[in-house]
C-alpha positions as a Markdown table, in Angstrom:
| # | Residue | x | y | z |
|---|---|---|---|---|
| 1 | Met | -86.0 | 104.9 | -256.7 |
| 2 | Ile | -87.3 | 108.2 | -258.0 |
| 3 | Ile | -87.2 | 109.2 | -261.6 |
| 4 | Leu | -86.5 | 112.8 | -262.3 |
| 5 | Gly | -89.2 | 115.0 | -263.7 |
| 6 | Asn | -87.5 | 115.5 | -267.0 |
| 7 | Val | -87.7 | 111.8 | -267.9 |
| 8 | Asp | -90.8 | 110.4 | -269.5 |
| 9 | Asp | -91.4 | 107.6 | -267.0 |
| 10 | Arg | -93.9 | 105.9 | -269.4 |
| 11 | Asn | -91.0 | 105.2 | -271.7 |
| 12 | Ser | -90.0 | 101.6 | -271.3 |
| 13 | Glu | -86.5 | 102.3 | -272.5 |
| 14 | Ala | -86.1 | 104.6 | -269.5 |
| 15 | Val | -87.9 | 102.5 | -266.9 |
| 16 | Phe | -86.9 | 98.9 | -267.5 |
| 17 | Pro | -83.1 | 99.4 | -267.3 |
| 18 | Leu | -83.7 | 101.3 | -264.0 |
| 19 | Ser | -85.8 | 98.5 | -262.6 |
| 20 | Lys | -83.6 | 95.6 | -263.5 |
| 21 | Asn | -82.0 | 95.5 | -260.0 |
| 22 | Ile | -85.4 | 95.9 | -258.2 |
| 23 | Phe | -87.4 | 93.1 | -256.8 |
| 24 | Gly | -90.6 | 93.0 | -254.8 |
| 25 | Lys | -92.9 | 96.0 | -255.2 |
| 26 | Leu | -92.6 | 99.0 | -257.4 |
| 27 | Phe | -94.9 | 102.0 | -256.7 |
| 28 | Ala | -95.7 | 104.1 | -259.7 |
| 29 | Gly | -98.0 | 106.8 | -261.1 |
| 30 | Arg | -101.1 | 106.0 | -263.1 |
| 31 | Gly | -99.3 | 106.1 | -266.5 |
| 32 | Tyr | -97.9 | 102.6 | -265.8 |
| 33 | Ile | -101.3 | 100.9 | -265.9 |
| 34 | Gly | -100.8 | 99.7 | -269.5 |
| 35 | Gln | -100.6 | 96.0 | -269.8 |
| 36 | Pro | -97.2 | 95.6 | -271.6 |
| 37 | Pro | -95.2 | 97.3 | -268.8 |
| 38 | Phe | -97.2 | 95.5 | -266.1 |
| 39 | Glu | -96.6 | 92.1 | -267.7 |
| 40 | Ser | -92.9 | 92.7 | -268.3 |
| 41 | Leu | -92.3 | 93.8 | -264.8 |
| 42 | Phe | -94.4 | 90.9 | -263.4 |
| 43 | Lys | -92.3 | 88.4 | -265.4 |
| 44 | Asn | -89.2 | 89.8 | -263.7 |
| 45 | Gly | -90.7 | 89.4 | -260.2 |
| 46 | Ile | -91.8 | 93.0 | -259.7 |
| 47 | Gln | -95.3 | 93.7 | -258.4 |
| 48 | Leu | -96.5 | 97.0 | -259.8 |
| 49 | Ile | -98.6 | 99.1 | -257.4 |
| 50 | Thr | -100.5 | 102.1 | -258.9 |
| 51 | Lys | -103.4 | 104.3 | -258.1 |
| 52 | Leu | -106.5 | 103.4 | -260.2 |
| 53 | Lys | -107.5 | 105.8 | -262.9 |
| 54 | Thr | -110.9 | 107.3 | -262.2 |
């Protein structure tokens, strides 16, 4: 799934409804590194893969 550029993909109201039918791994940009989104996705069986911030 790819989110359009005009959607703030750090906004949980936009991301979580889109990810509710996803399982396994979700690859995302560095903005997702925050603990609350990670924990919420993990509880729903989604492993979040991001590039580390430098």
